[in-house]
N, C-alpha and C positions, 0 to 999 in steps of 0.2 A: 301627719297625714301619710297615706300609703305612698310608697314609691311608684312612679309611673314611667314606663319606657318612652312615653310620648312627651315631646318638649312642652313645657308648661307655659301658660300665658299669665302675665301678672299686671298689676296696676300700680301707679305711683301717684300719690296725692300729696301736695305741698300746702301746708296750712300756716297761718301766722302764729306768733307765740301764744295767742289766746287759745289755740287748739281748736277753733271752730271756723274762723274766717278762711275761706277757700282762696288760694292763690292760683293753683294750677293742678290739673289732673290729666294723667295719660292712662288710657285703658287698653287692655288686650295687647300688651307688648310681648313679643316673642323673646325667648332667651337668646342673647347675641352670641356670635362666635367669639372664641377667645383670641387674644393677640396672636398674630402669625398664621391665622387661618385654620387653626386646630378647632374644629367644631366641638360642641359639647358632646360628651360620651361617657360611658360607664363600663365598669368591669364586673363580671359575675363570677362568684366562687361558691363552692360548698365547703364550709369549714366545720368539720364534724357533722352535725345534723342540721346546721343552719345554712340557709341560702342567703348570702350577703352580696350587696351591691356597693361598689365604691366609685368615687369620682375619678374619671380618667385623668383629669388635670391635677388632682391632689389625692393620691391613694389613701391618705389619712382620714378623709371624709367618707364615712361608711353608714349604711343603714341596713338593718335586718329586714329581709323580705318574707321569709317563711321558715318555719321549723318543720323539717321532714319527719320528725318523730321516729317511729320504729320502721321506717321504710326499708332499712337494710343497709349493708355495706356498699358504699359507692365505689365503683370500679375506677381505679386511679387513672386519670388522664384520658378517659374515654368520654368525650362530650362533643356537642355540636350546637350551633346557634342558628336559628331561623330569625334573622333580624327583621324581616318584613312582617313576621307574625308574632314578634316579641316573645318567642318561646325558646327555652333552653332544654336540650335533650341530653340525658346521660343514663348510665346503667346503674341501678341500685337494687340490691337483693336479687340479682339475676333477672330483673325485669327492666323494661324501658320506663324511665321517669320523665315526664314532660311538665316543666314548670312554666306556667303562664305568668309573666311579670306584671301584667296590668291588672290581674284579678286581686291579689296573687292566689294561685291555686296550683295543686300538683295532681297529675293523673298518673296512675301506676298501671301500665299495660303489660300483661304477660307476653313473653316472646314465644311465637309459634312457628315451628318449621315442620310443615306437614310431612315432608318426605325425608326428614333427617333428624338425628338426635342433636338437639340444640345445646351447645356448650358455652355460649356467651360470645361477646364481641371483644376483639383485641384493640380495635380503633374504629372511628367513624367520623364522617363529615356530612354537613347538610348540602344537598344538591338542589340549588334553587331552580334549575332548568326542569327537573323532574319532580320537584316538591316531595322529596323523600330523603331518607338517610341512605348513604352508601358506606360500606365499611368492610372490615375484615372480620369474619366470624369463624368460630370453631364448630364445624358440622360433621357429625359422625367421626369425631376425632381428628379431622383433617382441616387445614386452613383453606378458606374459600372466600372469594369476593362475593358479597351479598348485598341485597337491597332490603330496606326495612320500611314497611308501611307504618307510619306513626299513629294512625287511627286504630288499626286492628292489631298491630303487633306482629303481622305476618312477615316472616323472613324468607326471601326468595334467593336461592343460590344462583349467581350469575356465571361464575366460572371457578374452576379449581385454581389454587395458587401454585405457580411453578415451584417444585421442590428440588433441593440440592442434596438432602440427606445428612446435613450436619447441623449442629446446634447454632453455629454462627449465622446460618441462613434464616433462623427463626425471626419473624418480624417483631420489632420492639413494640411494647404496649403503649398506646397513645401517641405514637410517632407517625403522623400522617398529615397530608395536606391535599387540598383540592384546587385544581385550576378550573374554576367554574366555567370560564368562557370556552376553553378547549375540551372540557368534559373529561379531564384526566385526573385520576386519583393516585397520589403518590404515597408509598409506604417504604420503610427501610428496615434492614437488619444490621447486624454488626459489620457486615462486609458488602452488602448489596443494596441497590436502590432500584425499586420497581415503579413503573407507571402503568396503570391499567385503565381501561375505559370505564367511566362511571355509568355508561349506558348498558353494556353487555359483559363487562368484566374481562374483555380480551386484552392480551398483553400489548402495550404500546411501546414500552422501553424496559430494558433490563441491563444493568451495568454494575461493575465492581467499582467501589468508591476508592479514589486514590488522591493523595496529597503529597507529592514528592516522596522523599524518603522518611517522612514522619509517620509514626504509628497512628493508625486510625482505629478507634475503639467504638465507633458507631455514632449515631445522632441521639442527642437528648430530646430534640423536638424538631418539627418541620412546620413551616408556614409558607403559603403562597402569596407573594406580593403582587396583587392584581393591578392592571392598568387603571388609571384614575384614582390610585390610592391616596394621592395628595402629597406624597414626598417625592416629586419628580416623576420620571418615567418608571415603568414597571421594572422591578428587579427580578421578577420571576421567583423561582424556588429558593427559599432561604432555610437555613438550618443551624442549630447549635451543635457543633462538632466536638467530640472528645478526642483530642490529639495528644496522647501521652499525659503530661502534667498540665497541658494547656486546654482551656475551654474557649472556643472561638465561635463567633457568629460568622457564617460563611454564606456565599452565594454558590448554589449547586447547579452544575450542568447536568441535567437528567439524562442526556444522551451519552456523554463521555465519562461521567462520574467524577470529573475534576472539581476541585473546590477553590474558590477565590475568597481570601480572607477579607472581612469587613471590619471586625473589631475584636480585640482580645477582651474576654470577660474575666478569666482567671489565667494565671501562669505560675511558673515556679516561684517567683518573688511575691506574688499576691494570690495565694492558693484559695480554692473554694470548690464547692460542688453545686450543681443545679439539679432540680427534680425533673426526672424524665417525663415527657408528655404534657407538662404544664407550661403552656406558652400561648401567646396571642399577639396579633398586630393591633396597634391602636386604631380607632375608627378611621383616621385619615391616612393610615399607612405610614406615618412618620417614625414610629418607634416599634421595636421588637421587644415584647415584654416576656420575662422568664422569671421563675421563682427559684430562689436560693436560700435555703434555711428559712429564717423569718424575714428575709429581705426580698423585695420585689425589684428586679433589675430592669431598667429601660435603656435600650441601645438606640441612640439617635442615628437613623440610617443616613442622614445627610452629613452630620459632623463627626459621626463614629465615636461620640462620647458616651460612656456608660454611667448612668446615674443609679444610685442606690436609694430605695425608699423603704420606710416602714410601711408594710401593707395597709395597716390601719392601727391607730393608737388605741390601747385598751380602754382609755378613759372615755372614748366616744362610743363605746359599744359594750354591752354586757358580755360579749363573747371575747375570750382572751385572744391576744394577737399570736396565733399559733400557725403561721404560714405553712409550716411543715405538714399540717393536717389537711391542707387544701386537697380536694378531690380532683379539681380541674380549674381552668381559667378560660373565660371567654370575654371578649370585649365588643361593644357595639356603640354606634351613634344612636341618638334619640330619633324616634319617629317624628315627622313634622307635626306642628301644632294642629289641633282640630278647630278650624275656623267655621265649621258648618253651622254651628248654632250662634254665630256671632256675625251678623250682617255688617256691623260697623267694626271692622277688624282693628282699627287704630284711630282713636279720636283724641283730640286735645281740647280741654275745656278751660277757659280763662275766666276768672271771677269778674274782671273788668278790663277795659281797654288800657288802663294805666298799669296793669300788672307787669312786673319786671320780667325780662327774659330769663330763661332757665340758666343761662351762662353768659359770660361776657365776650365770647368769641366773635359775636356779630357786631360788637361795639368797637369804636376806634380808641382802643386803650393799648399803648405800647410800653413795654418794659425794656429799657436800654441800659447798656454799660454794666450789666451784671458780670459779664466775663472778666472785667477788670479786677473783680474781687475774688475770683475763683482760684483754687477751691477755698471755700469759706473756712477761716481758721479762728478758733476762739482765743480769747486772751483777757487782759484786764480792761481798763477803761479805754474808750476810743471807738472810732468807726471802723469796724472790720468787714463791713458788708454794706454796700450802698448801691442804689439804682436810681435811674431817672425815669419818671412816669410821664408820658406825653400822650396827646391825642385830643380829638374834638369832644370825646365823651368823658374826659377827665375833669372833675370839678372839685373845688375846695370842699373839705370835710368828707370826701371819700376817704376810705381807709385801706391800708395795706398791712399784711402781717406775714410771718414766716411760720409754716407748718411742716411737720414731718411728712415725707413723701407718702402718698397714699390717700390724701383727702384733707379737708379743711376743718375737721372737728377739733383737732388738737392744735396747740401752739407751742413752738419751741421757746425755751427760756431766753429772754432778751429779744424775742421776735414778736412781742405783743403789738396789738393794733396801733398804727401811727397815722394820724390825720394828714391829708394832703393840704398844703397851705395856700394853693392858688389854682385857678382854672387853667386848663390847657397844658401845664407842665409843672412838675414839682420833683425835688430830690428827696429821697427817703433813705435814711441810714439806720442800721441796727448794730448793736454790740451784743452779739449772741453769747450767752453764758453757758456754753456747751460743756458737757462732762464726758467721761469715757463711755457713758451709756448712749451718747448721741453720735459719736464719731469712732471709726469712719462710718459714714452713712449718707443719707440724701435728704433734701428738703425741697419744698416748693413754695411758691408765693400764692397768696389768696387775697382777693379784692372784694371790698364791700362798698356798694354805692349808697350815698346818703339818700338818694331818691328811691331806693328799694325799700318799700314798706315792710318787707318780710325780715329785714335785717340779716339776710343770709350771706355767708361768705361763699364766693365763687372761685374756682380754680382759674388762674390766669397764666397764659403762655408768655414766654420771654424771648428776646432776641429780635433782630431786625425783621426776620420772616415770621415771627411768632410761632415757631415750630417746636420749641423746647419747653418742657414742663418742670422737670426736676433738675437739681444741681447738687454737686457733691459737698459733703462736710468732712473735715479732717482736722486732727490736732496739729498736724504739720504734713508737708508733702516732700517727696524726694524724687530725684530724676537721675537715671544711670544710663550709661552708654559704653559700648554697644551690648546688644543682647545676642545670645546668652552672655552673661557676665563672665569674662575670661578668668581662669585660675592661674596664679603665678605671675600676673602682669598688673601693674598699677592702673586703677580705674578711677576717674573723677566722679565723685558723688556730690550732687547739688541738692542742698536742703533749703526749703523755703517755708515761710509761715511767720507767725508772730513769735519769732525765736529770740530768746533773751539769754543773758549771761547765766550760767548754771544749768541750762537745759541739757539733757543727756539723750544720746541715741544708741541703739543697739542694732547690730546686724545678726539675724537669727536664722538658724538652720531649720528649715521646714521639711522634716523627713517623715511626716505623718505619725510620729511618736507622741505628739501632743495635739489636742484639738486646737485649731487656729484661734478660737475664741479665748483659749487659756494660754496661748503661746507667749504673750508678753509678760504674763505673771511668772511663768516658768523661766523665761529669759532673765527677768529681774533677779530671780533666785540664783541663776547661774552666774550673773554678774556679781552678786554679793559674795558668792563662794570664791570667785576668781580674785576678788579684792582681799578677802581674809586668808587666802592661801589654802582653802579647802577644796578647790576645784578638782574635779576628776573627769573621767572619760564620758560621764553622762551629761556634760555641759552641752547646751544647745546653742551657745554663741557660735557663729560661723568660724571655722578654723582660720587662724591668722588675724582675727579681729578681737577687739576689746571694747570696753565702754568708751564712747566718744562724748566729751563734754565741751560746751561752748564756754571758752575762757573770757572772751570779750566780744562785743559787737561794735564795730566802727561805723563812721559816717558813710564810708564807701559801700558798706553792706546793707544800707537802708535804701529802699526803692519806693518812691512816692508815686501814687496815682491820684486820680481826681478826687477820691473820697477817703484817702487814708494812706497807709504805708505798710510795707512788708519787708521782711529780712531775708537775705540770701547768704548762705554759708556754703563754701565748697571745701571738700576734703578728699585727699587721695586715699584709697583703700586698696589693700592687696590680699586677696583671698588665697589661702593656702590649700594645697590638695587635701583630699580626704573628706570633703563635705558630701559630695554625691547627691545633692538634693537642691531644690530651689531655695531662695532666701526671701525673708520678709524683714521689715524694719519696724522698730518700736521707738516711741518718743515719750520722754518724761519732761513735763514743764516744771522747772524750778523745784525739783525734788518730789513732784507728785508721782502718781502711779504711771507705769508704762502702758501705752496704748498703741494699737496698730496704726501705721501710716499708709496713706494712699501714695502710689508711685506711678511714674511714667518711664517706660523703657524705650530707648531710641536705637535706631540702627546706626551704622558707621557714618551715614550721610546726614544724620540728625533728624531723620523722619521718625514719627511716633509709630512704634510697633505694638506696644502693649500698655494698657492702663489697668491698674489694679493694685492689690497689696502684695502679690507674689511675683517674683521675677526669676526666670530660669537661669541656671548657672551651667556653663560649658564644662564638660568633662575634660580630663587631661588629653591633649592632642586633638580635641575637637575644634573645628573652626568657630569663630565668634560670629555666628549669624543665626537667624531664625527663619526656618522655612515657613511659607504661608500656612501650611497645614497645621504646624505646631502652634503658630501664633493664633490661628482661629480656634484650635482646641483649648488653648489657655484662656482665651476670652470666654468661651462657652463654659469652661469649668468654673 
């Protein structure tokens, strides 16, 4: 179907296995907000001659809206979005192009400047207060602030742009932002930042940009973070600044010209370039999006983490993934659903009074003691994962199974449906036959009631407060303290799981030279090379470490719990200088392939600082502590 900028309504119908018996139906449901409050949204680009729309939450999901045909060359970075009217404006072939996303259709309006020779637009923004475009135009060979009537194409000169007589003062193409509430239009050159009135073009602010003693080579883009943007308080004017070898997202003071760093995008160690004029804020204002080569970069304004995305994968579109050919980037939230033709905006129809509930959250079904088995560790025969199911709505012949996180359609090996043996309370255990394809990962529990005629599996929460859905899977787990792991000092490593004699462990250098998914395979090769004497400087085992093998497991290393037992092995490790990168750990069960382990990092007092597969390592002379900012960034990464 056609893409629509208006939020869609949908219906959900649940039928029995016969395909005809109606169990439940919900009509006219609006698209919900994503977790974290980020409402549904989309991005719009012109890639070559194609107008493309992608999902703001997942840029790989894309749909083609319109082929511009022979409309002409799109002026790079010069665009504006009227979100209320679902229209994108840009310059193509020297004229104004207006693409209505709901039709979809394109209007090509010639630019008319009755009293001047029209030379095109250098930048522009949509002014919602005056329902027109405001921008920087070339009139009679000179730069001027101008207004553009989107219906007739009439260009009205508002004011001349202050000139300084040097090339460095020439405004950068596509680099502009509008403070819609204050009515100030910002534009920048290599050395200056100007603010002009969107109403009459008069000068509001004019300053030279400074950032200490660092060289400033201009802005690649500007955006205005408006109040109510969704990512906390307004941040005001933001920009991507070119500072020597560094590319940084900065907060800009338009009065003094000073810059406050928000996040490094590229630097001398991780070099790269961004395309000028192609940027946007996500609909909620939580992320600053910018294009780099064929990568779309998203800077989280709260955590300051930079994420890299493929703009969209070629297999989901007939258009090649050629981000470098994008003419512009705009982002918008969806318009509200249209309920005008739907008097009953949300209804629920049940086939009979005995129809089961859509989920089990309203029933008295409690899953307890799962934490005793966490993280779930696979192995041979035996109970490696067990829970107690209690509650007034628990009945004999109800079933419990283990599914991969994300829904109840699939079942993990060894987690097949198990019948409950009694009313009110029952103990259920599983011996999961996990492989490297399942761990590290996550799972969830699914419940099926014998009284539910549909035979459907329902997601069930676990814990005393029934607030948790998923739980971790791992081949084995490790614990290390303190963080960051010190270099040159012995550190105790605690290994837990279904560990047996002959199991092996590796401490691996994660310096981004190998994809984390392939890290343990590469580490295994490094370990083999170290064994046969062919090891070289390319080894990714952490300096100072070698293959660790479990020689024997004694009775004191076995720890029993209510539903089984697990093994604990401790070992002292001494990291040598020269790593300069975080570490990960790999585990091989009895000669099998190495796989990543999940770990827990503690502080000096024994408190949990970090959970994951990667642990930071302190540089020489650095204190063995983790700042809250670094710990937060590591968890986000």
